[in-house]
C-alpha positions in Angstrom: 61.4 18.1 -7.8 59.1 21.0 -9.0 59.0 19.4 -12.1 58.1 15.7 -11.3 55.4 16.7 -9.1 53.9 18.8 -11.9 54.5 15.4 -13.5 52.7 13.6 -10.9 50.1 16.0 -10.6 49.4 15.4 -14.8 49.4 11.6 -14.0 46.7 11.7 -11.3 44.5 14.2 -13.1 44.7 11.5 -16.3 43.9 8.5 -13.8 40.7 10.7 -12.0 39.9 11.7 -16.4 39.8 8.0 -17.2 38.1 6.9 -14.1 35.8 9.5 -14.6 35.2 8.7 -18.3 35.1 4.8 -17.5 32.2 5.2 -14.9 30.1 7.3 -17.6 30.6 5.0 -20.1 29.4 2.1 -18.0 26.5 4.2 -17.0 25.8 4.7 -20.4 25.9 0.9 -21.1 23.9 0.5 -17.9 21.2 3.0 -19.6 21.1 1.4 -23.1 20.2 -1.8 -21.0 17.1 -0.5 -19.8 16.3 1.8 -22.5 13.3 -0.8 -23.3 12.1 -0.9 -19.9 12.6 2.6 -19.2 10.3 3.0 -22.6 7.2 1.2 -21.2 7.9 2.8 -17.7 7.2 6.1 -19.3 3.9 4.8 -20.6 3.0 3.4 -17.6 3.8 6.7 -15.7 1.6 8.5 -18.3 -1.7 5.6 -17.9 -0.9 6.0 -14.1 -1.4 10.0 -14.3 -4.5 9.5 -16.1 -6.2 7.4 -13.4 -6.0 3.9 -15.4 -4.8 2.5 -13.2 -4.5 -1.5 -14.3 -3.2 -0.5 -17.5 -0.6 1.5 -15.6 0.6 -1.4 -13.3 0.4 -4.0 -15.9 2.9 -1.8 -17.6 5.2 -1.0 -14.7 5.3 -5.4 -14.8 6.2 -5.9 -18.3 8.9 -3.0 -17.8 10.5 -5.0 -14.4 10.8 -8.2 -17.0 12.8 -6.1 -19.5 15.1 -4.9 -16.5 18.6 -5.8 -16.8 20.6 -4.2 -14.7 20.6 -4.7 -10.6 20.5 -0.8 -9.6 17.4 0.2 -11.6 15.5 -3.4 -10.9 15.4 -1.7 -7.1 14.2 1.9 -8.5 11.5 0.0 -9.8 10.2 -2.6 -7.8 10.0 0.4 -4.8 8.4 2.6 -7.4 5.6 -0.4 -7.9 5.5 -0.9 -3.9 5.2 2.8 -3.5 2.4 3.0 -6.3 0.4 0.3 -5.2 0.1 1.1 -1.9 -1.9 4.6 -3.5 -4.0 1.8 -4.5 -4.4 0.5 -1.2 -3.2 -3.1 -3.1 -1.4 -4.3 0.0 -1.1 -7.8 -1.2 0.4 -6.7 -4.6 3.2 -4.3 -2.9 4.6 -6.3 -0.8 6.5 -8.9 -2.9 8.1 -5.4 -5.0 8.8 -4.1 -0.9 10.3 -7.5 -0.6 11.9 -7.7 -4.1 13.4 -3.7 -3.3 14.7 -4.0 -0.1 16.4 -7.3 -1.2 18.2 -5.8 -4.2 19.2 -2.0 -2.5 18.1 -1.8 1.0 19.7 1.8 1.0 17.0 3.2 -1.3 14.4 2.8 1.6 14.0 5.9 4.1 11.9 5.3 7.6 8.9 6.5 5.8 9.2 3.2 3.2 10.4 1.0 6.1 6.8 2.1 7.9 4.4 2.1 4.7 6.2 -1.3 4.0 5.3 -2.2 7.5 1.8 -0.8 7.2 0.7 -2.8 3.8 2.2 -6.2 5.8 -0.3 -5.4 8.9 -3.2 -4.4 7.2 -2.8 -7.9 4.7 -2.8 -9.8 7.5 1.0 -10.4 7.5 1.7 -9.7 10.6 4.4 -11.9 11.9 6.4 -11.1 9.1 6.2 -7.2 10.4 7.5 -8.0 13.5 10.6 -9.1 12.5 11.2 -6.6 9.4 10.8 -4.4 12.2 12.4 -5.7 14.7 15.5 -5.8 12.2 14.9 -2.1 12.0 14.5 -1.2 15.9 17.9 -0.5 16.8 19.2 2.1 13.8 19.2 5.5 15.4 16.7 6.8 12.8 14.3 4.6 13.8 14.5 5.0 17.1 13.9 8.5 16.6 11.3 7.9 14.7 7.7 8.5 16.2 5.9 6.8 13.8 7.7 4.0 12.8 7.8 3.6 17.0 3.9 3.5 16.9 3.7 1.0 14.7 5.8 -1.2 16.7 3.2 -0.7 19.4 0.3 -1.0 17.2 2.1 -4.6 16.7 2.7 -5.5 20.1 -1.3 -4.6 21.1 -3.2 -4.8 18.4 -4.7 -8.5 18.9 -7.1 -6.8 20.8 -8.9 -5.3 24.1 -9.0 -6.3 27.6 -11.9 -5.2 29.3 -11.3 -1.8 30.7 -15.0 -0.1 31.8 -16.9 1.9 29.7 -15.6 4.2 27.2 -16.0 7.6 27.3 -17.8 7.4 23.7 -19.8 5.1 21.6 -19.0 5.0 18.2 -20.6 3.9 15.1 -20.0 3.4 11.0 -21.7 5.4 9.2 -23.2 2.4 6.5 -26.0 4.4 4.5 -23.4 6.9 3.3 -20.3 5.1 3.3 -19.0 2.9 0.3 -16.1 0.7 -0.8 -14.2 4.0 -1.9 -13.4 6.7 0.4 -15.5 9.3 2.6 -13.0 11.0 3.2 -13.9 14.8 4.9 -16.8 16.2 7.2 -17.8 19.4 7.2 -20.0 21.8 7.8 -21.8 24.2 5.7 -24.4 26.8 7.5 -26.5 24.3 9.6 -25.7 21.2 7.8 -23.2 18.4 7.8 -21.5 17.6 4.5 -19.2 14.5 3.3 -16.6 14.6 1.3 -16.4 10.9 -1.2 -14.0 10.1 -3.9 -14.6 7.6 -6.8 -11.4 7.1 -7.5 -9.3 4.3 -6.9 -5.9 6.6 -5.4 -5.6 7.0 -2.4 -3.1 9.4 -1.2 -1.0 7.8 1.9 -0.7 11.6 3.2 -4.6 12.0 2.7 -4.1 15.9 1.4 -6.1 15.2 -1.5 -8.6 12.9 -3.4 -9.3 12.4 -7.4 -13.0 12.6 -8.5 -14.6 13.9 -5.3 -18.4 14.6 -4.7 -19.9 16.3 -1.8 -23.4 15.4 -0.1 -25.0 16.2 3.0 -25.5 13.7 5.9 -29.3 14.5 6.4 -31.0 12.2 4.6 -34.1 15.1 3.8 -31.7 17.2 2.0 -32.0 17.7 -1.6 -28.1 17.2 -1.4 -28.3 14.0 0.6 -27.1 10.6 -1.9 -29.7 8.9 -0.2 -32.3 11.7 -0.5 -35.8 11.0 0.4 -37.3 13.5 -1.5 -38.7 13.1 -5.2 -36.1 13.3 -8.1 -32.8 12.3 -8.2 -30.4 13.9 -5.7 -27.2 16.0 -6.6 -24.2 17.0 -5.5 -23.4 20.1 -3.7 -21.0 22.7 -4.5 -22.1 22.4 -8.4 -20.9 26.2 -8.3 -17.2 24.9 -8.0 -14.8 23.7 -11.0 -14.6 19.8 -11.1 -11.0 20.3 -11.0 -11.0 22.3 -7.8 -13.1 19.0 -6.0 -9.9 17.5 -4.9 -10.1 17.0 -1.3 -11.6 18.9 2.2 -12.9 22.6 1.9 -14.0 24.9 4.0 -16.4 27.8 4.2 -17.0 30.8 6.5 -19.3 30.9 8.9 -21.5 34.0 7.5 -20.8 31.7 3.7 -18.9 34.8 2.3 -15.5 33.5 2.0 -14.8 29.4 0.9 -11.2 28.1 0.2 -11.1 24.5 -1.5 -8.4 22.1 -2.9 -6.5 21.8 -6.7 -4.5 19.2 -7.4 -1.3 20.9 -10.3 0.2 18.2 -12.4 0.4 17.8 -16.2 -0.3 14.7 -18.2 2.4 13.2 -20.5 4.7 13.7 -17.4 6.6 11.2 -15.5 5.5 10.4 -12.2 7.6 11.4 -9.7 8.9 9.6 -6.6 9.3 10.4 -3.1 9.7 8.7 0.1 6.2 9.2 0.7 4.9 7.9 -2.1 3.8 9.6 -5.1 5.5 13.2 -5.9 3.9 13.9 -9.0 0.5 15.4 -7.5 0.6 19.1 -5.9 -2.0 20.4 -4.3 -3.0 24.4 -4.1 -5.4 26.0 -1.9 -7.9 28.0 -3.9 -10.2 31.1 -2.1 -13.6 32.6 -3.5 -15.7 35.3 -2.1 -19.4 35.1 -2.3 -20.9 38.7 -4.0 -24.4 38.9 -2.9 -25.7 42.1 -5.3 -24.3 40.0 -8.5 -25.2 36.4 -6.0 -22.7 34.4 -7.1 -19.1 33.3 -6.4 -16.1 34.8 -7.8 -13.1 33.5 -9.8 -11.0 31.3 -7.8 -7.5 32.5 -7.1 -4.9 31.3 -4.7 -5.7 31.8 -1.0 -2.3 33.0 0.0 1.1 33.1 -1.5 2.3 29.2 -1.8 5.7 27.9 -2.7 6.4 26.3 -6.0 7.1 22.5 -5.4 5.2 22.4 -1.7 1.8 21.4 -1.5 -1.2 23.0 0.7 -3.9 20.9 2.0 -7.1 20.7 4.7 -8.0 24.0 5.0 -10.1 25.3 7.9 -11.3 29.0 8.1 -12.0 30.3 11.8 -12.0 33.2 13.9 -14.6 35.5 12.2 -13.6 34.5 8.8 -10.2 36.1 9.5 -7.8 33.2 10.0 -7.4 30.0 8.2 -5.5 26.8 9.3 -4.1 24.5 7.1 -1.1 21.5 6.3 1.5 22.2 4.1 5.0 19.9 3.8 6.9 23.3 2.4 10.2 23.8 3.5 11.0 25.6 6.8 8.8 23.0 8.8 9.6 20.0 11.2 9.5 17.6 8.5 6.8 16.1 6.5 2.9 17.8 6.7 3.1 20.6 9.8 0.1 23.0 10.4 0.2 26.5 9.7 -2.2 29.5 10.3 -2.5 32.7 7.8 -4.9 35.7 9.0 -6.4 38.3 6.7 -5.2 41.6 6.5 -8.0 44.4 6.5 -5.8 46.9 4.7 -4.6 45.1 2.2 -8.1 42.9 1.4 -5.8 39.8 1.1 -4.2 36.8 3.1 -1.0 36.8 5.0 2.2 35.1 5.4 1.9 31.5 6.7 2.9 31.0 10.0 4.0 27.6 11.9 1.8 26.9 15.2 5.5 25.2 16.0 6.6 21.9 17.7 4.0 21.6 20.6 2.0 20.8 17.3 4.2 19.7 14.3 6.5 17.5 14.6 9.1 15.1 12.0 5.5 13.0 11.4 2.5 14.6 9.4 0.2 16.8 11.0 -3.1 17.7 8.9 -6.9 18.2 9.4 -6.7 21.3 11.9 -10.2 22.3 13.1 -11.3 24.5 15.9 -13.2 23.4 18.4 -14.4 26.1 21.5 -10.7 26.9 22.8 -9.1 23.6 21.3 -7.4 22.5 17.9 -8.2 19.2 17.2 -5.6 17.5 14.5 -4.2 14.2 13.6 -0.4 13.1 13.5 1.7 10.2 13.1 4.5 11.8 14.7 3.2 12.2 18.1 3.0 9.1 20.4 0.2 7.2 19.6 -1.3 3.8 18.8 -0.4 3.9 15.3 -0.6 5.3 12.3 -2.7 8.7 12.1 -4.0 9.7 15.7 -6.6 12.2 16.9 -5.4 15.2 19.1 -6.5 18.1 20.5 -4.5 21.0 22.4 -5.4 23.9 24.0 -5.6 27.1 21.6 -6.6 30.1 23.4 -6.3 34.2 22.2 -4.4 32.7 19.2 -1.6 31.1 21.5 -1.4 27.2 21.3 -0.9 26.6 25.6 2.0 24.6 26.5 1.7 20.9 27.9 -2.4 20.8 26.8 -1.7 18.3 24.2 -3.9 15.8 24.8 -4.2 12.3 23.1 -7.7 11.2 22.1 -8.5 7.5 24.0 -10.2 4.4 22.2 -12.8 4.1 20.4 -11.5 7.1 19.0 -7.8 6.5 18.2 -7.0 2.5 17.1 -3.8 1.3 16.0 -5.0 2.0 12.6 -5.6 5.6 10.5 -8.0 7.8 12.4 -7.1 11.1 10.9 -10.0 13.6 10.8 -12.8 15.1 13.0 -15.5 17.5 13.2 -17.4 18.7 17.0 -21.0 19.0 16.8 -20.9 19.6 20.2 -19.5 18.5 23.3 -21.0 15.2 23.3 -21.4 14.5 19.3 -18.6 14.1 16.4 -18.0 12.8 13.7 -14.2 10.7 12.7 -13.4 9.8 9.8 -11.2 6.1 10.1 -9.6 2.9 8.3 -9.8 1.0 11.0 -12.1 -1.3 8.7 -9.4 -1.9 6.6 -11.3 -3.5 3.5 -13.2 -0.7 3.1 -10.5 2.3 2.9 -11.9 5.9 4.5 -15.1 5.6 6.4 -17.1 7.9 8.4 -17.6 7.2 12.0 -20.4 8.9 15.0 -19.6 8.8 17.8 -21.1 10.1 21.0 -20.9 10.5 24.4 -21.3 7.6 27.1 -23.7 8.2 29.3 -22.1 5.6 32.0 -18.7 7.2 31.6 -16.9 7.2 34.7 -18.7 5.2 36.5 -17.2 2.1 36.3 -13.9 3.0 34.8 -11.6 0.4 37.2 -8.4 -0.5 35.9 -7.8 -4.9 35.8 -5.7 -6.8 34.8 -2.9 -3.8 32.6 0.2 -2.7 32.0 0.0 0.9 31.3 0.8 0.1 27.9 -2.3 -2.1 27.7 -4.3 0.9 29.6 -3.0 3.4 27.0 -4.2 0.8 24.0 -7.0 0.2 25.1 -8.0 4.3 25.8 -8.1 3.5 29.8 -5.2 6.2 29.6 -5.2 9.8 27.7 -1.4 9.1 26.5 -0.1 12.6 26.2 -2.3 14.6 28.4 -0.3 17.2 30.6 3.0 16.2 29.9 4.6 19.2 30.3 7.0 21.1 28.0 6.7 20.6 24.7 9.4 22.4 23.0 10.7 19.5 21.0 8.3 16.4 20.1 8.6 13.7 22.8 9.7 10.3 22.1 8.9 7.0 23.9 10.8 4.1 23.9 9.8 1.7 27.3 6.5 1.4 28.6 6.9 2.9 32.3 4.4 1.7 35.2 3.1 4.3 37.2 -0.3 2.5 38.5 -1.2 2.2 41.7 -3.0 -1.7 41.4 -2.6 -4.8 43.2 -2.7 -6.4 40.2 0.3 -5.3 38.7 4.2 -6.0 39.4 7.4 -6.0 37.9 10.4 -7.9 39.0 14.2 -7.1 37.9 17.3 -9.4 37.1 21.1 -8.9 36.7 22.3 -8.3 33.8 22.5 -11.3 31.4 21.1 -13.6 34.3 17.9 -15.0 34.3 18.2 -15.7 38.4 15.2 -14.0 40.7 17.2 -11.8 42.8 16.1 -11.9 47.1 15.1 -8.5 46.3 12.6 -9.7 43.8 11.3 -12.3 46.0 10.4 -10.1 48.8 8.6 -8.5 46.2 6.6 -10.9 44.6 5.8 -12.2 48.4 4.5 -8.3 49.3 2.6 -8.6 46.3 1.3 -11.9 47.1 0.1 -10.7 50.3 -1.9 -7.9 49.3 -3.3 -9.6 46.5 -6.7 -11.4 47.2 -5.7 -15.0 44.9 -9.4 -16.3 44.8 -10.0 -13.1 42.8 -7.7 -13.5 40.1 -8.8 -15.0 36.6 -5.5 -15.5 34.8 -1.8 -14.3 35.0 0.0 -12.7 31.6 3.7 -13.1 32.6 6.3 -11.2 30.0 9.7 -11.0 30.3 12.0 -8.7 28.7 15.7 -8.0 27.4 18.2 -5.3 27.2 20.0 -4.8 24.0 23.1 -6.4 24.4 23.1 -9.4 22.5 22.0 -10.9 19.6 18.3 -11.1 18.8 17.7 -14.6 19.0 19.6 -14.9 22.6 17.6 -11.8 23.8 14.4 -13.9 22.9 15.2 -16.9 24.7 16.9 -15.1 28.3 13.0 -12.9 28.3 11.7 -16.2 27.9 13.3 -17.7 30.8 12.7 -14.9 32.6 9.2 -15.3 32.5 9.4 -18.7 33.4 11.3 -18.3 36.2 8.5 -15.7 37.8 5.9 -18.2 36.6 7.9 -21.1 38.1 8.2 -20.0 41.6 4.5 -18.7 41.8 3.1 -21.8 41.0 5.0 -22.9 43.6 3.3 -20.7 46.1 0.3 -22.8 45.1 -1.1 -19.8 42.8 -3.4 -22.2 40.2 -5.1 -19.8 37.8 -3.9 -20.1 33.9 -1.3 -18.6 33.0 0.3 -17.0 29.9 3.9 -16.6 29.5 6.0 -14.6 26.5 9.6 -13.7 25.9 9.0 -10.6 24.4 13.0 -10.1 23.5 14.8 -7.0 23.5 13.8 -3.5 24.4 15.2 -0.3 24.0 15.1 2.3 26.8 15.3 6.4 27.0 18.7 7.6 27.7 18.0 9.6 30.8 17.5 5.8 32.9 21.0 4.5 32.0 23.4 3.0 34.3 26.9 2.3 33.9 28.1 -0.9 34.5 31.7 -3.4 34.1 31.9 -5.4 31.1 33.9 -8.2 30.9 36.2 -8.0 27.5 37.3 -11.7 26.7 39.1 -10.3 23.4 42.0 -9.1 26.0 42.7 -12.5 27.5 42.5 -11.3 30.6 40.0 -11.8 33.8 40.0 -8.0 34.8 36.5 -6.5 34.0 38.2 -3.5 32.1 35.3 -3.0 29.8 32.4 -0.7 30.4 29.2 -0.3 28.6 25.8 1.3 29.2 23.0 -0.8 30.2 19.5 -0.3 31.7 17.8 -2.1 34.8 14.4 -1.7 33.5 14.7 -3.5 30.5 15.8 -6.7 32.3 12.8 -7.3 33.9 8.9 -9.4 33.9 5.7 -7.9 34.4 3.6 -9.5 36.1 -0.7 -8.8 35.2 -3.6 -10.4 37.1 -6.5 -10.8 34.9 -9.0 -9.9 37.8 -12.9 -12.1 37.3 
């Protein structure tokens, strides 16, 4: 009996070895089939690292023509898509995203899907972006990804802005300084404001660094201005910094005794490594130098503080009388993506201490970058908090070296838009600069903002749901929302405005018939509304997540049409836009348990229960006031 067991185990082991050998042999054959393509890819990698981008992309396209296996095809298509994205060539990236997702959808992370959606909406293919976004909206990983949810909001509300009164700030692009390349940073040196411009087509999606950077003054009378009015040629700032260390945002101490700059580390000839965020070949470090008054020069640059191998460090900001530095990093142990950290100067050791994560009040599973301090507020950018879409700019109270719980504030439109707004420098409480790619064709640009003197006089909100008002900047989205021990999540608009022009009516599960309670709500709403003052109606229908997408689109449209028909029967002649929005998810804390008939059991008894939500089964009515 024992011998039989031994023989069986031996045979099983032989089978496993044979299977492993066959799999290994198959992998070897697959690799040999793609040898030619891989050699071309290596050449393309070398050209890309050397910043010969046109040649590199031609080689990647050539490699794809030589690929023989499905697995390598999907991998190479996704790599090409990610690299085109770093060049902001959205049109070229899209076919590769399309091919990769068809070949092997499992290669895509939530970051890839978000980048894919951005490529579509930035290139004008909004309808395709909406279709793809809805395909992923009901998977758990995306329901929990705030950047993805922000993109959904952006797709819904980027068509335009309804009038909402006077905005808090006016904003204008600085045409004299912006170029077709990226102007990606504004900083202060003594009493003069400077900016950074990149002369490279490469564009890091995380905004952590830029190639071929030069720094110029925003003062046209300065010798460091690119538009200098002084005689002779203007010269770039910071000629004392080695070229290899001019790769991104930098920071000076107030007394000009300390400086921290960005270094990009990579080895030419190495392959271009990829991650879900894009190119992973380039690692950035922060280097530190001190000014020697006796020698009248800067010391040799060295690592600013202990920095881990394999991680990137960027966006330094010196403050607290030159004794503290904020920065952004993707080092292990954070909340995900890039987090904001702080280090403090140790007087005894005469060096910077260990980095401290600022915690979940600030950091999320997404990326947090571009920290700065203004008065008692930490200003930063994030794509992981609730926002309009892409990177948005936020502020949080920072007093006595501590973050104040529940003080997170999202800046209104036009400071934030549905595109990437990722850096702010305040001149004072009324003025400042913002960096944004809101004008998509120009990459990153610098904008100047100034407080509107009429702000607060005419800020009446007419004809908008809360989400419309949020998107248009009439409501601060995240202000005073309580505890932030965990990153906030938002899925469904919650109506809290008390306005005669807003109303939501609700429906039974899988029904488009007006309930008596809904009719009563409509009658009360009409009684309290000046019908002569209504210019138009916006009637949007919704459905919960049960059922197919196509069915729920139809159901939501039928609900909206029923409401529109009822209003028409009451004599309302205003022009109406009637739309079915389809299915929408809601937060778990508002779910209701209802009986559901399971016809697979061939019984007439309600014997199965599912989770549904009344808030999703509704029609929103918005009256646009004349």
